[in-house]
Each structure stands twice: as structure tokens, then as C-alpha cells.
C-alpha positions as CSV (number, residue, x, y, z in Angstrom):
1,M,-7.8,-10.0,3.5
2,H,-8.7,-12.5,6.2
3,S,-6.4,-15.0,7.2
4,S,-8.7,-17.9,7.0
5,R,-8.4,-17.6,3.0
6,I,-4.6,-18.4,3.6
7,Q,-3.4,-22.0,3.6
8,L,0.4,-22.1,4.8
9,E,2.3,-24.9,2.9
10,R,6.0,-24.4,3.8
11,C,8.0,-21.7,5.6
12,F,11.8,-20.9,6.0
13,L,13.6,-18.6,8.2
14,C,17.0,-17.3,7.9
15,S,19.1,-14.8,9.7
16,I,20.6,-11.8,7.7
17,D,23.7,-10.7,9.3
18,S,26.1,-8.5,7.6
19,A,28.9,-9.5,9.8
20,K,28.9,-13.1,8.7
21,S,30.4,-14.3,5.3
22,F,27.3,-16.5,4.8
23,V,23.6,-16.6,5.4
24,D,22.0,-19.2,7.7
25,Y,18.4,-20.7,7.1
26,N,16.6,-23.8,7.6
27,E,12.9,-24.8,7.3
28,Y,10.4,-24.2,9.9
29,I,8.1,-27.1,10.9
30,M,4.9,-25.3,11.3
31,D,2.6,-25.8,14.0
32,L,-0.7,-24.2,12.5
33,D,-2.2,-23.4,15.9
34,G,1.1,-22.1,17.4
35,E,2.1,-18.3,18.0
36,M,4.6,-18.3,15.0
37,C,2.0,-19.5,12.5
38,Q,-0.4,-17.0,13.8
39,Y,2.1,-14.2,13.4
40,M,2.8,-15.3,9.8
41,L,-0.7,-15.5,9.1
42,Q,-1.3,-12.0,10.3
43,I,1.7,-10.3,8.5
44,F,0.8,-12.3,5.3
45,A,-3.0,-11.2,5.4
46,R,-2.1,-7.5,6.4
47,N,0.0,-7.0,3.2
48,Y,-1.4,-9.3,0.6
49,D,-3.9,-6.6,-0.5
50,N,-1.9,-3.6,0.7
51,T,-3.0,-0.7,-1.5
52,A,0.4,0.9,-1.1
53,A,2.3,-1.9,-2.8
54,K,4.4,-1.3,-5.9
55,K,3.3,-3.6,-8.9
56,S,4.8,-5.3,-11.7
57,F,4.9,-8.7,-13.7
58,F,7.6,-11.1,-15.2
59,K,8.1,-12.8,-18.2
60,D,8.9,-16.6,-18.8
61,D,12.5,-15.9,-19.9
62,S,13.2,-13.4,-16.9
63,F,15.4,-14.1,-13.9
64,I,12.6,-14.7,-11.7
65,A,11.0,-17.2,-13.8
66,Q,14.2,-19.1,-13.8
67,I,14.5,-19.5,-10.2
68,L,10.7,-20.1,-9.4
69,P,10.0,-23.7,-8.3
70,E,7.3,-25.7,-10.3
71,N,5.8,-26.8,-6.9
72,V,6.0,-26.5,-3.2
73,E,8.6,-29.4,-3.1
74,G,11.0,-27.1,-5.0
75,F,10.6,-24.2,-2.6
76,D,14.3,-24.7,-1.0
77,A,16.1,-23.9,-4.1
78,F,14.3,-20.5,-4.4
79,V,15.0,-19.7,-0.9
80,D,18.7,-20.6,-1.2
81,V,18.9,-18.1,-4.1
82,V,17.1,-15.2,-2.6
83,A,18.5,-15.6,1.0
84,D,22.1,-15.4,-0.7
85,E,21.0,-12.4,-2.6
86,I,19.5,-10.5,0.2
87,H,22.7,-11.2,2.4
88,T,25.1,-10.0,-0.2
89,L,22.9,-6.8,-0.7
90,V,23.1,-6.1,3.1
91,Q,26.8,-6.2,2.8
92,D,26.8,-3.9,-0.2
93,A,24.1,-1.4,0.8
94,V,25.1,1.4,3.4
95,D,21.7,1.9,4.6
96,L,20.1,-1.7,4.7
97,P,20.2,-3.2,8.3
98,S,20.5,-6.8,9.4
99,G,17.4,-8.6,10.2
100,S,15.4,-11.9,9.9
101,G,14.2,-13.3,6.5
102,L,10.8,-15.2,6.3
103,F,9.9,-17.2,3.4
104,I,6.4,-18.4,2.8
105,W,4.5,-20.6,0.3
106,A,0.8,-20.3,0.6
107,T,-2.2,-21.1,-1.2
108,V,-4.8,-18.2,-1.5
109,E,-8.0,-19.1,-3.3
110,E,-6.1,-21.8,-5.1
111,Q,-3.4,-19.8,-6.2
112,P,0.1,-20.8,-5.4
113,I,1.7,-17.6,-3.7
114,I,5.3,-17.0,-2.6
115,A,5.8,-14.2,0.1
116,F,9.0,-12.9,1.6
117,F,9.6,-10.8,4.7
118,K,12.7,-9.0,5.7
119,L,12.1,-8.3,9.2
120,N,14.3,-5.5,10.6
121,Y,15.6,-5.8,14.1
122,K,14.3,-3.3,16.8
123,N,16.2,-2.3,19.8
124,N,13.6,-2.1,22.8
125,F,13.7,-1.9,26.6
126,S,12.4,-4.6,28.7
127,C,11.6,-4.5,32.4
128,L,13.4,-7.5,33.9
129,V,14.2,-9.1,37.4
130,D,17.9,-9.6,38.0
131,D,19.4,-12.3,40.3
132,D,19.2,-10.0,43.4
133,K,15.5,-9.7,42.8
134,Q,15.8,-6.0,41.7
135,V,13.7,-4.8,38.9
136,K,15.7,-3.1,36.0
137,W,15.4,-1.8,32.7
138,Q,17.5,-3.6,30.2
139,K,18.0,-3.2,26.4
140,T,16.8,-6.0,24.4
141,Y,18.1,-6.5,21.0
142,K,16.9,-8.2,17.9
143,L,13.2,-8.1,18.6
144,L,10.9,-8.9,15.7
145,P,8.8,-6.2,14.6
146,N,4.9,-6.3,15.1
147,I,2.6,-6.7,12.0
148,S,1.4,-3.2,12.4
149,S,4.8,-1.5,12.4
150,K,7.0,-0.2,9.3
151,D,10.0,-2.2,10.2
152,Y,9.7,-4.7,7.6
153,D,9.9,-5.1,3.7
154,Y,8.1,-7.7,1.8
155,F,7.2,-8.9,-1.7
156,F,4.8,-11.3,-3.1
157,I,4.8,-13.6,-6.1
158,N,1.8,-14.9,-7.9
159,I,3.3,-17.8,-9.7
160,L,0.4,-18.6,-12.2
161,D,-0.3,-15.1,-12.9
162,K,3.3,-14.1,-13.2
163,K,2.6,-10.9,-11.1
164,V,4.7,-9.5,-8.3
165,W,4.0,-6.7,-5.9
166,M,6.1,-5.3,-3.1
167,S,6.8,-2.4,-0.6
168,D,8.4,0.5,-2.0
169,T,11.5,0.4,0.2
170,R,14.7,2.0,-1.1
171,C,18.4,1.7,-0.3
172,H,21.6,3.0,-1.7
173,V,24.1,0.9,-3.5
174,D,27.1,2.6,-5.5
175,N,25.5,5.8,-4.8
176,E,22.4,4.9,-6.5
177,S,18.8,4.8,-4.8
178,I,17.1,1.6,-5.7
179,N,14.0,-0.4,-4.6
180,Y,16.3,-3.2,-3.8
181,M,13.6,-6.0,-3.9
182,A,12.6,-5.1,-7.5
183,D,16.3,-4.3,-8.7
184,R,18.5,-6.6,-6.9
185,I,16.5,-9.4,-5.3
186,L,14.2,-10.1,-8.1
187,Q,15.8,-8.5,-10.7
188,L,12.6,-7.3,-12.5
189,E,13.0,-6.0,-16.1
190,K,9.5,-4.4,-16.0
191,A,9.5,-0.9,-14.2
192,L,7.2,-1.0,-11.2
193,S,3.7,0.7,-11.6
194,K,2.3,3.1,-9.0
195,S,0.5,1.7,-6.4
196,E,-3.2,1.6,-6.2
197,K,-3.1,4.4,-3.2
198,E,-0.6,6.5,-5.5
199,T,-2.8,6.2,-8.6
200,V,-6.0,7.4,-6.6
201,K,-4.0,10.3,-5.0
202,V,-2.6,11.5,-8.3
203,I,-5.8,11.4,-10.2
204,E,-7.4,13.5,-7.3
205,T,-4.5,15.8,-7.4
206,A,-5.2,16.4,-11.2
207,A,-8.8,17.0,-10.5
208,L,-8.5,19.4,-7.6
209,D,-5.6,21.6,-9.5
210,T,-7.9,21.6,-12.3
211,I,-10.9,22.7,-10.2
212,K,-8.9,25.4,-8.5
213,E,-7.8,26.9,-11.9
214,C,-11.3,26.6,-13.8
215,Y,-14.0,27.2,-11.3
216,K,-12.9,29.9,-8.9
217,E,-16.1,30.6,-6.7
218,E,-17.6,27.5,-7.7
219,A,-14.7,25.5,-6.6
220,P,-15.8,24.0,-3.3
221,K,-19.1,22.6,-4.9
222,K,-17.3,21.2,-7.7
223,V,-14.6,19.5,-5.4
224,F,-17.4,17.7,-3.5
225,E,-19.1,16.7,-6.7
226,Y,-15.8,15.1,-7.7
227,R,-15.3,13.2,-4.6
228,S,-19.0,12.0,-4.7
229,R,-18.7,10.9,-8.2
230,V,-15.5,8.9,-7.4
231,A,-17.1,7.2,-4.6
232,D,-20.1,6.3,-6.3
233,D,-18.0,4.9,-9.4
234,A,-15.7,2.9,-7.0
235,L,-18.9,1.4,-5.3
236,D,-20.7,0.6,-8.1
237,D,-18.2,-0.3,-10.9
238,G,-14.8,-1.2,-8.9
239,I,-13.1,1.4,-10.7
240,I,-12.0,4.9,-11.2
241,S,-12.2,6.1,-15.0
242,P,-10.2,9.5,-15.5
243,V,-12.2,9.5,-18.9
244,T,-15.3,9.2,-17.2
245,L,-14.5,11.8,-14.5
246,Q,-13.5,13.9,-17.3
247,Q,-16.8,13.7,-19.2
248,T,-18.8,14.0,-16.1
249,V,-17.1,16.1,-13.4
250,F,-15.9,18.6,-16.1
251,A,-18.8,18.3,-18.5
252,D,-19.9,22.1,-18.0
253,N,-16.3,23.3,-18.7
254,E,-14.3,22.6,-21.9
255,E,-11.4,24.4,-20.6
256,A,-11.4,22.3,-17.5
257,K,-11.6,19.1,-19.6
258,S,-8.8,19.9,-21.7
259,L,-6.6,21.0,-18.8
260,Y,-7.6,17.8,-16.7
261,K,-6.4,15.7,-19.6
262,E,-3.0,17.7,-19.6
263,K,-2.4,17.2,-16.0
264,L,-3.0,13.4,-16.0
265,K,-0.6,13.3,-18.8
266,E,1.8,15.6,-16.9
267,L,1.6,13.0,-13.9
268,E,1.9,10.0,-16.0
269,I,-1.5,8.6,-15.4
270,E,-3.1,6.5,-18.2
271,E,-6.7,7.1,-19.2
272,K,-7.5,3.4,-18.9
273,P,-9.8,2.6,-15.9
274,V,-8.2,1.8,-12.6
275,A,-9.4,-1.1,-10.7
276,I,-10.2,-0.4,-7.1
277,S,-10.0,-2.7,-4.1
278,K,-12.6,-3.2,-1.5
279,K,-10.5,-1.4,1.0
280,T,-10.1,1.7,-1.1
281,T,-13.7,1.6,-1.8
282,R,-14.6,1.6,2.0
283,Q,-12.3,4.7,2.4
284,L,-13.7,6.5,-0.7
285,Q,-17.2,5.9,1.2
286,K,-16.2,7.6,4.4
287,K,-17.5,10.9,5.6
288,Q,-15.7,13.9,4.2
289,K,-14.3,16.3,7.0
290,I,-14.7,20.1,6.6
291,V,-12.7,22.2,9.2
292,T,-13.5,25.7,9.7
293,E,-11.1,28.4,10.4
294,S,-12.0,28.4,14.2
295,G,-11.4,24.7,14.5
296,I,-14.9,23.5,14.4
297,E,-15.1,20.0,12.3
298,I,-18.1,18.9,10.3
299,L,-18.5,15.4,9.2
300,V,-20.4,15.0,5.9
301,P,-21.7,11.8,4.7
302,I,-20.5,11.3,1.0
303,E,-23.9,11.2,-0.4
304,Y,-24.9,14.8,0.6
305,L,-21.5,16.5,-0.5
306,D,-23.3,17.7,-3.8
307,D,-26.9,18.1,-2.4
308,E,-27.9,21.6,-2.7
309,S,-30.9,20.8,-0.6
310,V,-28.6,20.1,2.2
311,F,-25.2,22.1,1.7
312,Q,-24.5,25.3,-0.1
313,Y,-21.0,26.6,-0.6
314,Q,-19.9,29.9,-1.8
315,Q,-16.1,31.0,-2.2
316,Y,-15.1,34.5,-2.0
317,E,-12.3,36.4,-3.7
318,S,-10.4,36.4,-0.3
319,G,-10.3,32.3,-0.6
320,K,-12.7,32.0,2.3
321,V,-15.6,29.6,1.9
322,S,-19.0,30.1,3.5
323,I,-21.1,27.0,4.1
324,V,-24.9,26.8,4.6
325,I,-26.3,23.9,6.0
326,N,-30.2,23.6,5.4
327,D,-32.7,22.2,7.4
328,V,-32.2,18.5,7.3
329,C,-35.1,17.6,9.6
330,D,-34.4,14.0,11.2
331,R,-31.2,13.6,9.6
332,A,-29.5,15.6,12.0
333,K,-28.0,14.0,15.2
334,L,-27.2,16.4,17.8
């Protein structure tokens, strides 16, 4: 998502310190052109459509529905409840560090969105000049993480659609491993669903395992047929359909059809189509890398993977695969 689509409305900052008996927080008066607001826009935009986010929803009678404000003017009460919950949890959990809390109310394409980021403190070294004009290394504490690091956790709430998505960060409370955002902070009753990234990976795992068991020498060709099909479906329809893959990729093998369906069930993947984001679609369209035993890497455009006029594959009983690249005329770049 581009930050230009995000309209910041209100922001609160809090200090989450397990050594204190209370949590400090206050509203941040935003300077939309200032460095802090640019930081907020970037961290919001980077994670808003994160394909690794866990997803769920909430009902009208749920805990989260009871604490959600009706409008931006009531944001203070929501912040008060969540800030207190996160502070209590940091005291109870054995592996949840102190840090800073960043609460944001924003409008994204006319949808009111609440976002929370728990920014875990980092300990870094800085190069400083002391009073004697000597340059020294000094350890600097409580630096905020940059937006590309993994040193923060988050959740987003779409108030109108009653949707929630968040990072899959776990901690231990009373010897139990929990997703603390879902289980303790938001107290969601509905179990978190697999992220988009996980779902695509599991569907691929089921397909590749099926191909390995059912196609033997034809396995390399079938793998590339599968990947080409997935890329086309994502680009054309914005979805990946396990049922369509079963009927097309495995149309030539009834045993493979049955086995693929069994593996999807074992891996807890529903047969309904999975909506795919533009980000995932772009990733699926990338060139596929083939690495030979000698370390030679071949990048293959996705549209040529199952084109026998360009590539021919053969797998031997030893497990090795031979690849024949036919004359591609002016398509080859040397």
C-alpha cells in the first residue's frame, strides 16, 4: 500500500515498562510533514496488507466490539483499555519485552482503521564525542526499530467490516504459548485463520508432495505446469482455487486428484478459492530459479515453464534431472 492512501486522524503514544505499576500514555499532536508522522505512515503502509498477517473477525457482542469507539472522538477510551492490557501482560509474560506503544486512527479508502504497534526497544551502539573531544562508542538504549525490522508487533481493526489482522507473535503466560494480540489484548473468540502467505505455501506443499508421489519421471514437468497455472490464475482471476488446480493440473491422473484432495484436508485447507493480493500475484509472476548440481543458476520466465518448445525435462531413477533448453532464437539474452 502507498502511504498516500492513508489519512492519519489521531495518534497516541505510550511507554510500556514492566518495572512501573502503571502505563503512561498521551495524545501526540501530529505534524503531518514531520519526521514522526512520516514514520507512522511508513510503518502503517508496510504492514496494512502484509501477507504474513493472521486474520479473524469479531461479533457485535464480543469484547473488542464493546471497547471500540463509535468515532474518532472516542479513541481515548479504547487506548486506555488496550494500553492497560498490554502493560499488565508485559508484567505477566516471561518473554515479552518492554517497549513503546503507538496507537493510530486513520482513514483508508473511506474505511476507519485502528492500528496498534508495540515497538520493542533495541540496544545499539552510537559513535559520540565526549566532553574531552574524544570519539567513543557508547551503548544507546531504547531506540525505536526501523520499519523494515522484526522488532515490533501489530494489529489492525477495520471497524465497519469487523475484521482484524495482526502479526503472529507469541509469548508464554502461565506456561502456555499464546498469540498475545489475539488471546489477551483483543480477546478474540474466533480462531485466527492462516495468513495469505501460509495458505499459498500449504497449497503448494500439497501439490508438490502429490506430484512427487504420483508422477515419478514426469515430476519436473508437472511442477512447472503447476506453478505456471497458479501464476495465471492469480493474474487473471485474483484467486487460487484448490478445486481448479485439482481438475486441471491433475486432470491426467485420477490417483493424483484423490491424493491431492486428501493432502489438502490433512493440511486443513478448505476447497473454496483463496483471494490473492497484488503483492502475492507479483511474487508468483517472478522468474523461477533452477540451480544445477554444479551451482549454475537458470532463471526461467514463468510463461516458459511448461512450454516444451523451450524446455524439456527428464528425471532419472537416481533422482537427477536433465534439462534441455531448445533454440529460443532472439528470446535468449547472453
